[in-house]
Structure formats: C-alpha cells, structure tokens
C-alpha positions in Angstrom: 80.7 84.7 85.9 82.2 81.3 86.5 81.7 81.0 90.2 83.0 77.5 90.3 86.3 78.7 88.9 86.5 81.5 91.4 85.8 79.2 94.3 88.2 76.5 93.1 90.9 79.2 92.7 90.2 80.6 96.2 90.6 77.2 97.7 94.0 76.8 96.1 95.1 80.3 96.9 94.0 80.1 100.5 95.5 76.6 101.0 98.8 77.6 99.5 99.1 80.7 101.8 98.1 79.1 105.1 101.5 77.5 106.0 103.2 80.1 108.2 106.7 80.4 106.7 109.1 83.3 106.9 106.8 85.7 105.1 103.9 84.9 107.5 106.2 85.6 110.4 107.2 88.9 108.8 103.6 89.9 108.3 102.7 89.1 111.9 105.7 91.1 113.1 104.7 94.1 111.0 101.1 93.9 112.1 102.1 94.0 115.8 104.6 96.7 115.3 103.1 98.9 112.7 99.4 98.0 112.5 97.0 95.8 110.6 97.2 97.7 107.3 101.0 97.4 107.2 100.7 93.6 107.8 97.9 93.2 105.3 99.7 95.2 102.5 102.7 93.0 103.2 100.5 90.0 102.7 99.2 91.5 99.5 102.7 91.5 98.1 103.0 87.8 98.9 99.6 87.2 97.4 100.5 89.0 94.2 103.7 87.0 93.9 101.9 83.8 94.4 99.4 84.7 91.8 102.2 85.2 89.2 103.5 81.8 90.0 99.9 80.4 89.7 99.7 82.0 86.2 102.9 80.2 85.2 101.6 76.9 86.7 98.1 77.3 85.2 99.2 78.3 81.7 102.2 75.9 81.7 104.7 78.5 80.6 107.4 75.9 80.0 110.2 78.3 79.1 109.9 80.0 82.5 109.6 76.6 84.3 112.7 75.4 82.4 114.7 78.5 83.4 113.7 78.1 87.1 114.7 74.4 87.0 118.1 75.2 85.4 118.8 78.0 87.9 117.0 76.5 90.8 120.1 76.2 93.0 121.2 79.8 92.7 117.6 81.2 93.0 117.1 79.1 96.2 120.4 80.2 97.7 119.8 83.9 96.8 116.3 83.8 98.4 117.6 82.1 101.5 120.4 84.6 102.0 118.0 87.5 101.6 115.6 86.0 104.1 118.4 85.3 106.6 119.6 88.9 106.4 116.0 90.0 106.9 115.8 87.8 110.0 119.0 89.3 111.4 117.8 92.8 110.7 114.5 92.2 112.5 116.4 90.5 115.4 118.7 93.5 115.9 116.1 96.2 115.3 115.1 98.6 118.0 111.3 98.9 118.3 111.6 102.4 119.8 113.5 103.7 116.8 111.1 101.9 114.4 108.1 103.6 116.1 109.8 106.9 115.9 110.5 106.5 112.2 106.9 105.5 111.7 105.6 108.6 113.4 107.9 110.7 111.3 106.3 109.2 108.2 109.4 107.2 107.1 108.6 104.0 105.4 105.5 103.4 103.3 102.9 100.7 102.5 104.4 100.5 99.0 107.7 99.4 100.6 105.8 96.8 102.6 104.2 95.5 99.5 107.3 95.5 97.3 109.5 93.9 100.0 107.3 90.9 100.5 106.6 90.6 96.8 110.3 90.3 96.1 111.0 88.0 99.0 108.1 85.7 97.9 109.0 85.8 94.2 112.6 84.7 95.1 111.2 81.3 96.2 111.0 79.1 93.1 109.4 76.3 95.0 106.1 78.2 94.8 105.6 77.4 91.1 105.9 73.7 91.8 103.6 74.1 94.8 100.9 75.5 92.6 101.4 72.8 90.0 100.9 70.3 92.8 97.8 72.1 94.1 96.2 72.4 90.7 96.8 68.7 90.0 95.8 67.6 93.5 92.5 69.6 93.5 91.9 68.9 89.8 90.8 72.4 89.2 92.6 73.0 85.8 90.3 72.1 82.9 92.0 72.5 79.5 88.5 72.8 77.9 87.8 76.0 80.0 90.1 78.0 77.7 92.0 81.2 78.5 89.0 82.9 80.1 88.3 80.0 82.4 92.0 79.9 83.5 92.0 83.6 84.1 88.9 83.3 86.3 90.8 80.5 88.3 93.8 82.8 88.7 91.6 85.6 90.0 90.2 83.1 92.5 93.8 82.2 93.6 94.5 85.9 94.3 91.2 86.3 96.2 91.9 83.2 98.3 95.5 84.3 99.2 94.3 87.8 100.0 91.5 86.4 102.2 94.1 84.5 104.3 96.3 87.5 104.8 93.2 89.6 105.8 92.1 87.0 108.3 95.6 86.5 109.8 96.4 90.2 110.2 92.9 90.9 111.6 93.4 88.2 114.3 96.9 89.4 115.1 95.8 93.0 115.3 93.4 92.2 118.1 96.4 91.6 120.4 98.3 94.7 119.2 96.9 97.0 122.0 98.4 94.7 124.6 101.9 95.0 123.1 104.3 97.5 124.7 107.8 98.4 123.7 109.3 95.7 125.9 107.1 93.1 124.3 107.9 94.5 120.9 111.6 94.1 121.7 111.1 90.4 122.3 108.7 90.0 119.4 111.4 91.2 117.1 113.9 88.8 118.7 111.5 85.9 118.3 110.3 86.9 114.8 113.9 87.4 113.6 115.0 84.0 115.1 111.9 82.3 113.6 112.6 83.6 110.1 116.3 82.5 110.3 115.3 79.1 111.7 112.6 78.4 109.1 115.0 79.3 106.3 117.8 77.1 107.7 115.4 74.2 108.2 114.0 74.6 104.7 117.6 74.6 103.2 118.5 71.5 105.2 115.4 69.6 104.1 116.0 70.7 100.5 119.7 69.5 100.6 118.7 66.2 102.2 116.1 65.6 99.5 118.6 66.6 96.8 121.2 64.1 98.1 118.6 61.3 98.5 117.4 61.9 95.0 
C-alpha cells in the first residue's frame, strides 16, 4: 500500500472540501434538521462528485476537459439556477412539515446523496480546482503509473469524506438545542446564504471573464 499517495490524496481532498460553499450550507441545514447521518450522506454525494473530477484532473482526460471548457458558460448558468432554486426552496420550507414527512418515512438517504452529487457535479470549476491543487501540492507523479494515481484518487475521496464527517459531527452537537422556531430561522438563513453565495460566485466569475 502506497501510504504516501493516500496521505497526499487526503490532503488534497480535505483541502478542496473545506471552503463552505452552498453545498456546505446545505449539509449543515440537513444535519440540524434531519440528523447527522442525513448531513453526512449528503456530504458523501459531494465527495463522490469531487472524486470524479479528481479522476479527470489526475488522469488528464482531455476530451472531457475540452467539452467542459466549450460548454462552461451554460454548465455554470445551469448549476447556478439549480442552486438558487434550492436556496429559495429551503428559504420557503416549513420545518414542521419537513419533520412530519421525516417521521412518516418520506425522503431517503439515497435522495440526500444523489441531490448533492448532482449539485456538485454541475459545478465545472471543480475540475480546474483539482488541477490547481494537484499542481500546487505536487502530488501527481507520472512515474507512479495508473495504480499510483488510483491510490491518490482513493486518498482524495477519504480526505473529502473525513471533512464531511468532522463537519456534520460538530454541527450535530448543537442539534439538540434546535427547536422548531430556530429551525424556521435556520432555513431562512441557510436559503439566503445559498442564494447569496451563488450570486457572489456568478458576479466574481463575470468580472473575471470581462477582465480577461
């Protein structure tokens, strides 16, 4: 077992996951409202998506990178619209109704996983983020071969998963202190935060595009 590759991958995966964007806010909201496992499974969806982008970055799948570059504008807009709609949904959601649905068994961990996976995979910036991390940390060694790169990718997944486990575990400590009234405001804050983060991200992206 190449432990150096695992550790290097974990550092990259953990570092790439730490910034609390819209997906992080969503996982926190689900942890507070539906429990640590719901938040963690949601985080796993994001980790799995990040790992796929890490595979593309690590193996330099040029045809996929080219497609993303060619369709970057529409992919970015699509992902932003979906996230804004998600933010509006959370902002308008009634915690009492959500808890009632949860007790009735409606909704599932699979839905938590798939939803965050699709939301994260709709962000094409992730592939360039991993290319930058791989280059910045100098962890990709062409001499390591396919096996070495696969070990690195496994490390990326473990690192990202570790972050979501730590985050949801910390947030879950405060869950017992959250009542319906606080959940109401948590939904308002989380929904507003997701919308705000997406809008800020779009504005920054547009400014950079115009400057370039």
